[in-house]
N, C-alpha and C positions, 0 to 999 in steps of 0.2 A: 209938756203934755206928750210930745213924742218920744222923751226918755222913759215915761211911765207906761208908754204903751209897749215899747222894746221889752222893758221889765216884765210886763203881763205877758207876753209872747213866749220870752225866755222861761219864766216860771212854769206856764202852763204846759211847756213842752217836756218839763220834767216830773209831771206829775202822772200819778196811776192809781187807778181804785184798786184797794185789796178787800178782803172780808177780815172782820175782827170775830174774836172768841163768841160774841153773843149772836152771831150771824148778820149783824147788820155790817154795812161797809164804812170804811174809813179811806182817806188818801194818803197816799206816800209820796212825798216831795224829794226827789233822790237828789237834788243839788246839795241840800242841807242835812240829808239823811234824817227826815224827821217825819213822823205821822200827824195827821191832823186831830185824830182822836188816838186812845188806848187801843192798842191791838188786843188787850184782853177783853173789850167789848167798848165800842163807841158810845153807845146810848146808855150803859149802865154807869160809864164814868161821868157823862155830862149831867144825868139825874143825880149823882151822888153830891158831885163838887158844886155845881151852879144852881140846881133846883132846890135839893133838900139843905144843903148847908148854906146856900144864898137865899134863894127867894121864899122858900117856906119857912124858914126860919126867921126871917126878917118881918114877914107877915104876922106870923106867930107873936113876936116881941112889940110890935109895933101897930097901933090901931089907926092907920091912914087910908082914905079912903081911895087914893091914887098913887102908886108906887113908880118913881122914876129909876129906870136901869139904864147903865152904860156897859156896853160890850166891846172889849179891845179885842177884835179879830173874828170878823163875821164868819170867816173860812167858808164852810158848808152850809151854815144857816142851821145847825142842828140845835145849838142853845136857844135861837129865838124861836124854831118849831115846839120845841119842849117846854118853853115858857108859855107860848100861846095856849098850849093844851093844858097845863097846870091852871092858868089863871081864870079859864072857862070853868073849871070845876070849882075853883075858890071863889068865883064871881068879884074878881077885884081888877079895878082897871091898872092898866099899865101903859105908861109911854116908854117904848122900848127904842134906844138909840144905839146903833153900832158902827163901829169904824171898822173899814177894810180899805188899805190903800192901793192893793193890788188883786182884785176881785178873780176868783175862778171862772172860765169860761163857761158858760150853760151847757155847751156841747157834751162836756165831761160831766157836770154836775147833774144834769137829766139822767144819767146813767146809775147814779146812786141808790141803792137801797137800804132806807133807814125803816126797819120794822114798825108797825104800828104807827105809823106817823101818816098824818093826813097829806095825801100826794096831792089833793089840789092847793092847799096852802102851801105847801113845799114849791110847787112851780110858780105861785103867785108871788111869794118874798122873793124869788130869785129874778123874775121877770120884772118886778116894779122897777120904775126910775129911781135911778140914784139922787141923793141930795134934795128928796122931796118927802113931805110928810104924807103918810098914807094910813087910812083906817082899815083894818083887816076883819074886824067884828066889833062887838060892843064892849068889848074889853081890852082889845090889843091895838095901840096906835103905835105905828113902826116907821122907824125914819133909819135909812142905811145912807151912810156918808163915807165917801170916796176920799180918804185923808188919812195921814199919818196922825198917831197921838200926838207926836213933836208938834205937829202943825195946827192942831185942833183947840180951839176955844168955846168956852160954852157960858153965857149968863144963867144958864139952869144948873142947878145943884141936882146930884143924882143920890138915890138912897143905896142903890146896889151897885156895885161894879163886878161884872165878870170878867177876869183877867185871865185872858185865853190866849196870849201871845205865844209863839214859839219858846222852847225853853232856853234857859241861859247860854248852854253850850253851842246853839246855834243862831242865835237872837240877842245877843249879849247887850246890845245898846236898848233893848226894853227892858232890861232889869237894873238899872242905874238908880243911883239916889235922885237924881233932878226927875226922873219919870215917877218914882215913887211920890215926891213933893206934890208933883202936878195930880196925881190920882188923888192924893189925901185933899187937896184944894178942891177937887171937883165934887167930894162928897158933902153931903148934909150931915148935920152932927146926928149920931146914932146910926149913920149909915155903916156899911159893910162892904168889903173887897175879898172876894172869894178866889182861890186860884188852885190849880192842880199842884203846882209847884210846891216842894216843902224843904228846899236846900236852907242850910243854916243862915248862910250870908244873907239870902233874901230876906228871912224872917228878922235878921238883926238889922236890915237896912230898913224895913218897912216899919220896925218899932222906933228906929231912929228919927223917922219923918213924924212921928205922933201916933201912929197905930197902936191900939193893944191888941196883941197878937195872940192867936189860940193855934195849937197843933191839934189838928181832928184825925181821926182813922182815916186813911185814904180810900180810894175806889178799890176793886179788885186789881191785884198786880200791883199796888203801890201801897206802901206802909203807912204815910201820912200826906196830909193836905193842908193848907193854910187859910185862916180867915183872920181879917184885920179888921177891927172895930174902931170907927170914929168917936172918941167918948166926949 
């Protein structure tokens, strides 16, 4: 735990808030030269990749009363916030489980401006206790776990995986065959994995472990994204 605390402190000292092109904030991590969201627009990227290509497409194609979502990389909480907003409109119950080994300190998070995001829910999900179940509203059941994907095990299978780890150039260990095999095993049949990453090697490796892969148009500033289907 002490080692993790030191990593948390070191990482948070390397973070700074910047504005993306749609007016919403993102965070830049100096030590690995990575942004938590696209500088072309953090909200538009998350909606395009995770909400439209993931959540909405799955719900349109599957008649399930309750949807289980696993997010790899809680980060700023943007994907969880957008999912909460969407499912209220869709009136669909979601169990949302998110993994984050090194959370961003709330003293930084509280200064982020995500336009048109419910500020009350934003504060709530960041201040809720880790490693516990929480009911946000009638549709959104929320569980955030402070753990690495490599150490994570689950008896629950998921319908959608939001794969939002940092890119292969800065977090290469998250884009290996053994990780993809684990992700595949965590999905229900007909489940989907969506990621902003469109590298050819990533697509080939996901296909190798069993996913039926789709190359989709990417968000603004990116030509393509990937969606993997467990058939």
